[in-house]
C-alpha positions in Angstrom: 44.4 -16.2 -20.4 41.8 -17.8 -22.7 42.0 -20.9 -20.9 40.8 -19.2 -17.8 38.2 -16.7 -19.1 36.7 -20.6 -20.9 37.0 -21.9 -18.1 35.1 -19.3 -16.1 32.4 -19.2 -18.7 31.9 -23.0 -18.0 31.4 -22.2 -14.7 28.6 -19.6 -15.3 27.1 -21.8 -17.6 26.4 -24.7 -15.8 25.4 -22.8 -12.3 23.6 -19.8 -14.0 22.4 -21.6 -17.2 23.1 -20.7 -20.7 20.6 -17.9 -21.3 21.3 -16.4 -17.8 22.0 -12.1 -18.5 25.5 -13.1 -16.4 26.3 -16.3 -18.5 26.1 -14.2 -22.0 27.7 -10.8 -20.5 30.5 -13.3 -20.1 30.1 -15.0 -22.9 30.4 -11.5 -24.8 33.3 -10.5 -22.9 35.3 -13.6 -23.9 34.6 -13.4 -27.2 35.8 -9.9 -27.5 39.1 -11.0 -25.2 39.8 -13.6 -27.5 39.4 -11.7 -30.5 41.5 -8.6 -29.4 44.4 -11.3 -28.3 44.3 -12.2 -32.5 42.5 -15.2 -31.9 39.9 -14.1 -34.9 39.5 -17.9 -36.0 37.8 -18.8 -32.6 35.4 -15.3 -31.9 32.8 -15.9 -34.8 31.7 -19.5 -33.9 31.6 -18.9 -30.4 29.9 -15.6 -31.1 27.3 -17.6 -33.7 26.5 -19.9 -30.3 25.8 -16.9 -28.2 23.2 -15.1 -30.8 20.1 -16.9 -30.4 20.3 -16.5 -27.0 20.9 -13.1 -27.0 18.6 -12.1 -29.7 15.8 -11.3 -26.7 17.6 -8.7 -25.5 18.2 -6.5 -28.5 
């Protein structure tokens, strides 16, 4: 399941760009999902990579 979400994220990033709102939303949902599955070590790293792009939305 996590691999499928990561594949979708990779496609959105490639097609829409890393700072597109849909890409950022997908990244957020992916981080949330892997956290809910108990993969806590992966979630912060992915979220930190997203933070600079998401800061303008706050």
